[in-house]
C-alpha positions as CSV (number, residue, x, y, z in Angstrom):
1,M,0.7,-14.1,17.7
2,K,-2.8,-12.9,17.1
3,R,-1.7,-9.3,17.5
4,L,1.0,-9.9,14.9
5,L,-1.5,-11.3,12.4
6,L,-3.8,-8.4,13.0
7,L,-0.9,-6.1,12.2
8,V,-0.1,-7.9,9.0
9,I,-3.7,-7.4,7.7
10,T,-3.6,-3.7,8.7
11,L,-0.3,-3.2,6.9
12,V,-1.6,-5.0,3.8
13,L,-4.5,-2.5,3.7
14,C,-2.2,0.5,4.2
15,I,-0.4,0.1,0.9
16,P,1.0,3.4,-0.4
17,A,-1.1,5.5,-2.7
18,W,1.2,4.9,-5.7
19,A,0.2,2.0,-7.9
20,H,1.9,2.5,-11.2
21,K,4.2,-0.1,-12.8
22,P,7.4,-0.8,-10.9
23,S,10.6,1.1,-12.0
24,D,12.1,-0.6,-15.0
25,S,14.5,0.3,-17.8
26,Y,14.7,-1.5,-21.1
27,L,17.9,-2.4,-23.0
28,T,18.2,-4.1,-26.4
29,V,21.8,-5.3,-27.0
30,R,22.6,-6.6,-30.4
31,A,25.8,-8.1,-31.9
32,T,26.5,-9.2,-35.4
33,S,28.7,-11.9,-36.8
34,T,30.7,-9.4,-38.8
35,S,31.8,-7.2,-35.9
36,A,32.9,-7.4,-32.3
37,N,30.9,-4.3,-31.4
38,L,27.6,-4.2,-29.6
39,S,24.7,-1.9,-30.5
40,I,22.7,-0.8,-27.5
41,R,19.4,0.9,-27.1
42,W,18.6,1.9,-23.5
43,D,15.2,3.3,-22.5
44,I,15.2,5.0,-19.1
45,A,12.0,6.5,-17.5
46,L,12.2,10.3,-17.3
47,R,10.6,10.1,-13.8
48,D,13.5,8.0,-12.6
49,L,16.1,10.3,-14.2
50,D,14.3,13.3,-12.6
51,Y,14.4,11.6,-9.2
52,V,18.2,11.1,-9.4
53,L,19.3,14.2,-11.3
54,Q,16.4,16.7,-10.5
55,L,15.9,17.5,-14.2
56,N,12.8,19.7,-13.5
57,S,14.6,23.0,-12.8
58,A,11.3,24.9,-12.6
59,G,10.2,22.7,-9.7
60,N,6.6,22.6,-11.1
61,G,6.5,18.8,-11.6
62,E,6.2,19.1,-15.4
63,L,9.4,18.1,-17.3
64,T,9.9,19.8,-20.7
65,W,12.1,18.7,-23.6
66,G,14.3,21.7,-23.1
67,E,15.0,20.7,-19.4
68,V,15.8,17.1,-20.5
69,R,18.0,18.1,-23.4
70,R,20.1,20.6,-21.4
71,R,21.1,17.7,-19.1
72,E,21.8,15.2,-21.8
73,G,25.5,15.0,-20.9
74,E,24.7,14.2,-17.3
75,I,22.2,11.6,-18.3
76,Y,24.7,9.8,-20.6
77,K,27.4,10.1,-17.8
78,L,25.0,8.5,-15.3
79,A,24.1,5.7,-17.7
80,L,27.7,4.9,-18.7
81,A,28.7,4.6,-15.1
82,R,26.0,2.1,-14.4
83,L,26.5,-0.3,-17.3
84,S,29.5,-2.3,-18.4
85,F,30.4,-5.3,-20.6
86,T,33.5,-7.6,-20.6
87,A,34.5,-10.1,-23.3
88,A,37.1,-12.7,-22.5
89,G,38.0,-10.8,-19.3
90,T,38.6,-7.5,-21.2
91,D,36.4,-4.4,-20.8
92,C,34.3,-3.2,-23.7
93,P,34.4,0.6,-23.7
94,I,31.0,2.1,-24.2
95,V,30.4,5.4,-26.0
96,A,27.3,7.4,-27.1
97,A,26.4,6.6,-30.6
98,S,23.8,9.3,-31.3
99,P,21.9,12.1,-29.6
100,M,19.3,11.2,-27.0
101,M,15.6,10.8,-28.1
102,L,12.3,10.3,-26.3
103,D,9.8,7.5,-26.6
104,K,6.4,6.6,-25.0
105,H,5.9,3.5,-23.0
106,S,2.8,2.3,-21.3
107,D,3.7,4.1,-18.1
108,G,5.1,7.4,-19.4
109,T,7.9,9.0,-21.3
110,Y,11.4,7.5,-21.5
111,A,14.8,8.8,-22.6
112,V,16.2,6.7,-25.3
113,L,20.0,6.4,-25.3
114,S,21.9,4.9,-28.3
115,L,25.2,3.4,-27.2
116,S,28.0,1.3,-28.8
117,A,30.3,-1.0,-26.9
118,Q,33.6,-1.8,-28.6
119,C,34.8,-5.4,-27.7
120,T,38.0,-7.1,-28.8
121,S,36.2,-10.4,-29.5
122,L,32.8,-12.0,-29.2
123,D,34.1,-15.6,-29.5
124,A,33.5,-16.1,-25.8
125,P,30.3,-15.3,-23.8
126,L,29.9,-11.7,-22.7
127,K,29.5,-10.6,-19.1
128,A,27.2,-7.6,-18.4
129,R,27.0,-5.6,-15.2
130,Y,24.0,-3.3,-14.5
131,S,23.5,-1.1,-11.5
132,M,21.2,1.7,-12.6
133,L,19.1,3.1,-9.6
134,F,20.0,0.2,-7.3
135,D,21.4,2.6,-4.7
136,V,18.1,4.6,-4.5
137,D,15.5,1.9,-5.5
138,P,16.4,-1.7,-4.7
139,S,13.2,-2.9,-6.6
140,H,14.4,-1.4,-9.9
141,R,15.1,-3.8,-12.7
142,G,16.9,-3.7,-16.0
143,L,15.0,-5.7,-18.6
144,V,17.4,-6.8,-21.4
145,Q,16.8,-8.3,-24.8
146,W,20.1,-9.8,-26.0
147,V,20.5,-10.7,-29.6
148,A,23.7,-12.8,-30.0
149,P,25.8,-12.8,-33.2
150,G,24.2,-15.0,-35.9
151,V,21.1,-15.6,-33.8
152,D,17.6,-14.3,-34.7
153,T,15.8,-15.0,-31.4
154,A,16.4,-12.5,-28.6
155,Q,17.2,-13.8,-25.1
156,A,15.4,-12.1,-22.2
157,L,17.3,-11.3,-19.0
158,V,16.3,-9.4,-15.9
159,F,18.9,-7.5,-13.9
160,G,18.2,-6.7,-10.2
161,T,20.1,-6.1,-7.0
162,E,20.5,-9.9,-6.6
163,S,21.5,-10.4,-10.3
164,A,23.5,-7.4,-11.2
165,E,26.0,-9.3,-13.2
166,Q,25.0,-12.0,-15.8
167,V,26.4,-13.8,-18.7
168,L,25.1,-13.1,-22.2
169,A,25.2,-16.5,-23.8
170,L,26.1,-16.9,-27.4
171,Q,23.3,-19.4,-27.9
172,P,19.7,-19.3,-26.6
173,G,19.2,-21.2,-23.3
174,G,16.3,-23.3,-24.5
175,V,12.7,-23.8,-23.6
176,W,12.9,-24.1,-19.9
177,K,15.1,-21.0,-19.4
178,T,12.7,-18.8,-21.4
179,L,9.7,-20.3,-19.5
180,N,11.4,-19.8,-16.1
181,Q,12.4,-16.2,-16.9
182,Y,8.9,-15.1,-17.8
183,L,7.4,-17.2,-14.9
184,K,9.5,-15.1,-12.5
185,D,8.5,-11.9,-14.3
186,G,4.8,-12.8,-13.9
187,I,5.2,-13.5,-10.1
188,F,7.1,-10.2,-9.6
189,H,4.4,-8.2,-11.5
190,I,1.4,-9.4,-9.5
191,W,3.3,-8.9,-6.2
192,A,4.3,-5.4,-7.2
193,G,1.0,-4.5,-8.8
194,Y,-0.8,-2.9,-5.9
195,D,-4.0,-2.2,-7.9
196,H,-4.3,-5.8,-9.0
197,I,-3.7,-7.1,-5.4
198,L,-6.2,-4.7,-3.9
199,F,-8.9,-5.6,-6.4
200,L,-8.5,-9.2,-5.6
201,L,-8.4,-8.7,-1.9
202,A,-11.5,-6.4,-2.1
203,L,-13.4,-9.3,-3.8
204,L,-12.1,-11.9,-1.2
205,L,-12.7,-10.0,2.0
206,P,-16.4,-11.0,2.2
207,A,-15.7,-14.6,1.3
208,V,-15.4,-15.7,5.0
209,L,-18.7,-13.9,5.8
210,I,-22.4,-14.3,4.9
211,R,-25.0,-11.5,4.6
212,Q,-28.0,-11.9,6.9
213,N,-30.6,-9.2,7.7
214,R,-28.4,-6.6,6.0
215,K,-25.5,-7.5,8.3
216,W,-22.3,-9.5,7.8
217,Q,-22.1,-12.7,9.9
218,P,-19.2,-15.2,10.1
219,A,-19.4,-18.0,7.6
220,P,-20.1,-21.3,9.5
221,R,-17.7,-23.5,7.5
222,L,-14.3,-23.1,5.9
223,G,-15.6,-25.2,2.9
224,G,-18.1,-22.6,2.0
225,A,-15.6,-19.8,2.2
226,F,-13.1,-21.9,0.1
227,K,-15.7,-22.5,-2.6
228,E,-16.4,-18.7,-2.8
229,V,-12.7,-18.0,-3.1
230,V,-12.3,-20.6,-5.9
231,K,-15.1,-19.1,-7.9
232,V,-13.7,-15.6,-7.6
233,V,-10.1,-16.5,-8.4
234,T,-11.1,-18.8,-11.3
235,A,-13.2,-16.2,-12.9
236,F,-10.5,-13.5,-12.5
237,T,-7.9,-15.9,-13.9
238,L,-9.9,-17.0,-16.9
239,A,-10.9,-13.4,-17.8
240,H,-7.4,-11.8,-17.6
241,S,-5.9,-14.8,-19.3
242,I,-8.2,-14.2,-22.3
243,T,-7.3,-10.5,-22.7
244,L,-3.7,-10.9,-21.8
245,S,-3.3,-13.3,-24.7
246,L,-5.4,-11.3,-27.2
247,A,-3.5,-8.1,-26.4
248,S,0.0,-9.7,-26.3
249,L,-0.6,-11.3,-29.7
250,Q,-1.8,-7.8,-31.0
251,I,-5.3,-9.0,-31.8
252,I,-6.9,-6.4,-29.6
253,S,-5.3,-3.1,-28.4
254,L,-6.7,-0.5,-26.0
255,P,-5.1,2.8,-25.0
256,S,-3.0,2.3,-21.8
257,R,-4.5,5.4,-20.2
258,W,-8.0,4.0,-20.5
259,V,-7.0,0.6,-19.3
260,E,-5.2,2.0,-16.2
261,S,-8.1,4.3,-15.4
262,L,-10.6,1.4,-15.7
263,I,-8.5,-0.8,-13.4
264,A,-8.6,1.9,-10.8
265,A,-12.4,2.2,-11.2
266,S,-12.7,-1.6,-10.8
267,V,-10.9,-1.4,-7.4
268,I,-13.3,1.4,-6.3
269,F,-16.4,-0.6,-7.4
270,A,-15.2,-3.9,-5.7
271,A,-14.4,-2.0,-2.5
272,L,-17.6,-0.1,-2.3
273,N,-19.6,-3.2,-3.0
274,N,-18.4,-4.6,0.3
275,L,-20.4,-1.8,2.1
276,R,-23.8,-2.7,0.8
277,A,-23.2,-6.1,-0.9
278,T,-25.0,-5.0,-4.1
279,V,-23.7,-8.0,-6.0
280,E,-23.5,-10.4,-3.1
281,G,-23.4,-14.0,-4.3
282,R,-22.2,-12.9,-7.8
283,R,-18.8,-11.6,-7.0
284,W,-17.4,-14.1,-9.5
285,V,-19.2,-12.2,-12.2
286,M,-17.6,-9.0,-11.2
287,A,-14.3,-10.7,-11.0
288,F,-14.7,-11.9,-14.6
289,V,-15.9,-8.7,-16.1
290,F,-13.2,-6.5,-14.5
291,G,-10.7,-9.3,-14.9
292,L,-10.9,-8.7,-18.7
293,I,-9.7,-5.1,-18.1
294,H,-6.9,-6.2,-15.8
295,G,-5.7,-8.6,-18.5
296,F,-4.9,-5.6,-20.7
297,G,-2.9,-4.1,-17.8
298,F,-0.9,-7.3,-17.6
299,A,-0.4,-7.3,-21.3
300,S,1.2,-3.8,-21.3
301,V,3.8,-5.0,-18.8
302,L,4.5,-8.1,-20.9
303,T,4.9,-6.0,-24.0
304,D,7.3,-3.7,-22.3
305,L,9.3,-6.7,-21.1
306,G,9.8,-7.6,-24.8
307,L,8.3,-10.8,-26.3
308,P,10.8,-13.0,-28.1
309,Q,9.3,-13.6,-31.5
310,G,10.8,-17.1,-31.7
311,A,9.2,-18.1,-28.4
312,L,6.1,-15.9,-28.2
313,V,3.7,-18.5,-26.9
314,L,6.2,-19.8,-24.4
315,A,6.8,-16.4,-23.0
316,L,3.0,-15.8,-22.8
317,V,2.4,-19.0,-21.0
318,G,5.3,-18.5,-18.6
319,F,4.2,-14.9,-17.7
320,N,0.6,-15.9,-17.2
321,A,1.6,-18.9,-15.1
322,G,3.7,-16.6,-13.0
323,V,0.8,-14.2,-12.4
324,E,-1.3,-17.2,-11.2
325,V,1.4,-18.5,-8.9
326,G,1.8,-15.0,-7.3
327,Q,-2.0,-14.7,-7.1
328,L,-2.4,-18.1,-5.4
329,T,0.3,-17.3,-2.9
330,I,-1.6,-14.3,-1.8
331,V,-4.8,-16.3,-1.5
332,A,-3.0,-19.1,0.5
333,V,-1.9,-16.5,3.0
334,F,-5.2,-14.6,3.1
335,L,-7.9,-17.3,3.4
336,P,-6.8,-19.1,6.6
337,L,-6.0,-15.9,8.4
338,A,-9.3,-14.2,7.4
339,F,-11.3,-17.3,8.3
340,W,-9.7,-17.3,11.8
341,L,-10.5,-13.7,12.3
342,R,-14.0,-13.7,10.7
343,A,-16.0,-13.6,13.9
344,T,-14.1,-10.7,15.4
345,R,-15.4,-7.1,15.3
346,F,-11.9,-6.1,14.1
347,Y,-12.4,-8.1,10.9
348,R,-16.1,-7.3,10.2
349,V,-15.8,-3.6,10.9
350,G,-12.1,-2.7,10.9
351,V,-10.9,-4.8,8.0
352,L,-14.0,-5.3,5.8
353,I,-15.7,-1.9,6.2
354,G,-12.8,0.3,7.2
355,G,-10.4,-1.5,4.9
356,S,-12.8,-1.3,1.9
357,L,-13.3,2.5,2.5
358,L,-9.5,3.0,2.6
359,V,-9.1,0.9,-0.6
360,A,-11.8,2.9,-2.3
361,L,-10.1,6.2,-1.3
362,L,-6.7,5.1,-2.6
363,A,-8.2,3.8,-5.9
364,S,-10.1,7.1,-6.3
365,W,-6.8,9.0,-6.1
366,W,-5.3,6.6,-8.7
367,L,-8.3,7.2,-10.9
368,V,-7.8,11.0,-10.7
369,Q,-4.1,10.5,-11.4
370,R,-4.7,8.4,-14.5
371,I,-7.6,10.3,-16.0
372,F,-5.8,13.6,-15.8
373,N,-2.3,12.1,-16.3
374,L,-0.9,13.7,-13.1
């Protein structure tokens, strides 16, 4: 059992050196009360399309507009094969409505497809089926904003491998449905956000140890370690909640490239601090300061998800609560396991020192990627 737990810690520290936002595509589906047709805007990441269709014919890793435009027919063909709507049991044929365009999101350039679905009637709820990229990336999601006929507020839906077919209701689902949807989105993002997880773990690794005579020693009591964890997590939570709210409400805005670069830098700083304990005893201050930056990172994801204007505060609360639930789950697994292993050389040298060095190296690569837009 002990060997299994050691393996778990090692695997956590060996997270791949790719820490960008998970693969998502964005759909806005609109219907009007005067027509049975649907107007669809679909944003698909060029990196995802390149992975499936090998758009970069030059093989140099740099997509050009010419390379994308020449494959427009194949891109539309792929999209039309992965999306369908039915109304009252009858298929709604989907056609391209206008030429493809490009748009920038927080994590890169996206192809924008304009589609039209021709339904016989919208008197009964629609069914939508989505399967883009599920065969090559099971973690991919389709994020949908559905505007029903005669309704101003968009309904948010998330399509994944376990929810590939869903009903597009003609009336909004109410407070709890919106809250629950954004709660799940927040949990998913913190679990899939490797940079956020590694920053938090880098801060928590020394929590079960104390610094004496320039050496790390096991903490004598779980209560002391728990208190340190609470201080760090509370400071991080408070800080990113502040900037998440300010950015999502468009009160403050920072360039995404700066934010992502600073997040990578924060991981490096937190990891290297474990080697010399420069801010030992004040890690909660570091958690708060850098947590402000991480909040802007969370906000970019929430903005891309699409905030329903009629339930803006509710979506914000749900997403932030989801982030905290995901964060506390990580802490609940980490703390008892780390406290049990704290007196071993494996933890003090292998996990704390070796793991921190590994995290710093990974984050350094992320920093180079983000600064130079690789």
